[in-house]
N, C-alpha and C positions, 0 to 999 in steps of 0.2 A: 783338518781344521777343528779348532775348538773355540767356543765362546768362553771368556773368562773375565774376572774382575781384577784390576790392578790392586795389589795389596802391599807393594813395597818397591824399593829400588836396590840395586846392587852397585857398589863401587869397587873397582879393582885397579890399583896403581900398577901392578905387575900382571901383564897378560900377553897372549900371543900377539905378534905384530899385526896380524890381519884384523884384530879387534880394536885397534887404536881408534879413538874418536867416537866409538859407539856407546849408546846409552842402553843400560840393561834394567828391565823391570821384572818384578816378581808377580806372576799371574796365578790366581786360583781359578781352576775350571768352574764354570757355572753349572749348577745342578738344578733341575726343576723342583726337587723337593726341599731345596734350601740347605742341604747338608754342607756345612762348612769344613768337613773333614777331608775334602779332596786334596790330593797331593798338589803342591805348587810347582810351577815351571818358571824358568827364566827365559825371557824373550827380548830380542833386540827391538828397540823402539825408535823408529825414524819419524813418527808422526806427532810426538809430543803429548802422549797420553798421560793422564794424572792419576794419582791414587784415588780409588773408588770408582773409576770409570770402567765400563764394560768394553771389551775389545775382542776382535777376531784374530786368533793366532794361527799362523800356518807353519808347517814344518818342512824339513828336507829341502828339496830342490826349489820349491816355491819360496821358502824363506831366504835361501841363498840368492835367488833372483832379486827379491825385494831389497836385500842388503846391498846388492850391486857391486860386490867385490870379487866376482868370479866364483867358481866351484871349489876353490881351495881354501875358503874361509873356514875357520874352526868353530862354526856355530850353525845350528840347524833349526832355530825357531825365531820368528819375527812377527811383530804386530802388523797386520795388513789393513786393519780398519778400526776406528773408534765408533762404537755402535750408538746410534740414535735411539733405537727401540727395536723390540721384537714382539711378535704375537705368537703364543703357543696354541696348541690344538684345542685346549679347553677354553679359549677366549681370553686367557690371562695375558695381560700386557706387561712386558718387562721393559723398564726404562734404561736410560744411559747410566744410571746409578741405582743402587738398591732402594734408596729413599724415594725414588720416582716410580717404583713398581705399583701396579694397581691390580 
């Protein structure tokens, strides 16, 4: 699992049949030092997350389970939650979007 921030959307008119009707979002992994250079991933979104929101992304079997189309789907990452907030070990609070961090 990773925590990340939604930074974009992906549209594809031609794709594997198992992916029809799914929404794809680009997610940048969250880093505690604020480094924006982390590699992005694409995750299926069934929850309606928006750009700028922090999300919890799962992979592999957990993602395929969430997507709900069996084990033969051609995708292995999905958004499992839209995060309301987090607290880090140093007491820093992380909000649902970067502008709400304290």
